[in-house]
Residue, then its C-alpha position, 0 to 999 in steps of 0.5 A: m455448792k449452791t447457797d439457799k437465799k431469800i430475795f426481797r424485791c422491793f422499792i423505796k419511796t421518799l417521804s421527806p427530802l433526801y440527800i446522799g453525798c457523792d463527793e461532787i459539787y456543781e461546778p461554777m462553769g457548769f450552770v447558769i441561774d434562771e432567776t425568773a423561773k427559780q431554776m438552775i440550768v446545768f449544761d454541757p460546758i463544751s457545747f455551751f462555750g462552743q457556741m459563744k462569739k470569739e470575743d466572749k471565748e477569749r474573755f472567758s479563757k482569760i478568766c479561767l486561766k487566772g485560777t484565783p478565788s476572784s476568778i470564780l466570782e468572775i465566772y459567775k458574773f460572766l455567766k449571769g443572764r446567759k441563755a443555756e439549754g440543759r437539765r433544770i433543777d428548782v432552787c429555793g427563794g433563799f438561794i436566789e437571794h444568796y446568788q444575787k448577794t454573792l454576785s454583788i461582791s467586788v472582785k477586788d475584795e479577795k477576803k470576802i470573796q473567799q468567805e462567801l464562796n465557801r458558803f456558796i458550794i452546791e453539793r450534788t446528791s448521788f447520781n447515775p452518770y449515764d442519765n444524771r438521775p439520782y439513785i440510792p447506793g445499796s450501802s446506805v440502805k444496808g447501813a440503815i437496816r444493820t442499825a435497826y437490827l443491832n437495836a433489836m438485838q440490844q433489846l433482847k440481850k440488854i448489854e450494859k453500857g460500858s461493859v464492852r470496849d468500843a462500838k465494834d466490840l458491841e456490834k460483835s457481842l450483839l451479833d454473836w460474832d465475838k466468840r473465840g474462833y468466830d470473831k473474824i470478818e467472815n463470821d459477821p452475819f451481815r456478810l450474807v446480807k446483800v443490798s443492791d443499789f436502788m435505781p430511779v423509776g421514771e421522772l424524779k425531782t430534785k431541788i437546791v435547798y439549805a440544811v440548817n442546824q436547829k436547837k431542839k429546845p428554843s434558845e436565844f442562841s442559835a445552834r452552831g453550824i453554817a447552813q449547807i446548800l444541798e441538792v435533795i431528792e424531793p418526796g414522792a420519788i421511787f427507787q427499785g432494788e432488792i435485799v438478798i439474804e443468803q443462808p450460811e453453810k455449816e462450815a461458814g462459822i456464822l453462829k446466828p444468821v440473819s433471817l428476812d422476817n427478823l430483819l423486817k421486824s427490827i426495821a419496823l420496831f426501830y424506825t417507828k420508835e425513832r419517828k415517834r421520838e422525832d415527832l415529839e421534838l418537832n411538835h415542841l418546835g411547832i414543826s409538823n412532820f409528814s403523814v404516812a400510813s400506820d403500817s408503813l415500813l419506815i427507814r432513815i438514810g442519807r446525811h443528817s438523819g439524826a444521831e439517834s437514828i444511826t446509833i444503838d439505844g442504851h449505848r449512845h455517846i453523842k458529842i455535843t459541841g458548846k460555845r467556842g472554847e468550851v470542852p465538848k460533852y457527851l450525852d445519850h441524845a443530840t441537842t440539835l436537828w438538821l432540817i431542810s429550809e428555803m432560807p439559810n437563816p430562817r426566821d419562821i421555823s414552822n416550815l422546816k422539814p426533817m431529812g432522810w425518811v423513806e418508806l420500804d415496800k414489797l414489789t408486787s406484780e401490779s407495782e412492777d407493771k406500774f413502774k415499767n410504764q413510768e420508766q418507759a414514759w420518762k425514756d420517751k419524754r427524754e428522747t423527744e427532748i433530746k431530738t427537739r434540742d438537737t433540731a434547735v441546735k442544728t437550726e441555729d448552726v445553719k443560721e450561723s453558717r450563713k453569716q460566716e464562712p464554715v470551718p470544717q471541724k472534727p467532732l470532739s470525742a467524749l475523752e477530748k471533751l473531758l480533757k478540754e474541761l479538765e484543762v481549765v481546772k486549777a491544779g490541786d483543786m481536789g473538789r473539782i478534779g474529783t468530778f472527773v474521776q466520777k466520769i471515767e466510767t462513762l468512757e467506753t475503752d480502757a485506753d480512754k479511761g487510762a488517758l483521763a486517769k493519767a490526766v487527772k493524776e497529773k492535774m492533782g500533782q504528786k503530793q495530792f495523788k499520794s494521799y488521794k483515797r482512790k489512787e489505786y483505782l486511777q493507777g490501775l486504769i493507767e497501767k491497764a491502758k499501757 
């Protein structure tokens, strides 16, 4: 039987810096820093190192084979100042200083190297591997609208704090999902709320910045937490998607279905209230927030959205960590804010920015046409850039061929490139190995996917593979390729 459903075609516009994690980092051997332009240039390692002189290749290979913390620093030093073609990402001024400071460390000081490299991890935002543009997973949006809806239900039902056992039971009570015989996962009304991934429209800007922890009340003591280096999506980016709400059939056992109207109203009420609360806290610190029309439909998504924005008002139980050695306490509010900064330790906090705020709008025929034009313009520009780069590479190849006897070489396949990149990764380095898992789906055939999955499994080692959360996915690809 066909299910009735409401489809809300919509788009998201970022209002403040946004970071959504994907368990990937920017690898040391995959980028160079243009200190003058204040940009990070992300390149294809195989193409980049393939154009090196023989002696440079040998030197670089020796560094990679060491597999020590100091060798990572040596890679940074080896790449410093080298020219590269690739995707350019703006970096903040504090990052340039941090980069220079890190490279000034002696390769003999292993302890300091390990300490500083742990603070120099650049976390990548969620992205589409086919064009490297960021996107917003539907799960992030669905989590945000579910929180808003639960808060709206709490306003109606006013369930007393402590009257339910835990957060899951509270959700069931708020959604009328706790009745005898109707308390299974299939009775969750949000099972019928389907949220697509929100895909990028046109050219989007990202930037490498710092997320810093700031106390809501000024104090002589700074908040705990080391500054994090994040790639954030800049304000003004557009993403397109849809929210589908299916209506349950009578035998589905869902007592109180979610309606689109109620869902949108709950979003407006909850996040408008959260925005006002945060504005007061920021104003107290001398920080101004973004401006937006009063009728805008706000949502908050991504990392560091604030504890209040992901919990239910009246039932908050937020862990507050004090000084080292002190027993943590639990309050109904957070005492710190994570904010975006140009520096890892900002002295002037007036320029700090909150994270994760976006605007949700209905997609009209007018906006749809506008976005199609923006997307086509980006595709045309990208195609031109690729042709220009390929022409430049061919010209350079011709020049090089005149200097030396040409050696015929068969072009590497996509699989061969990835396997070569994986070779230089240290066994058990799960952070770097995880990036190859993300790239498996870029391969075309089951055989290639299985081959890369097998190589990744071997690189992890048996112990790491057993505890890896996506081991079944990898094993499935390996079996399918047999």
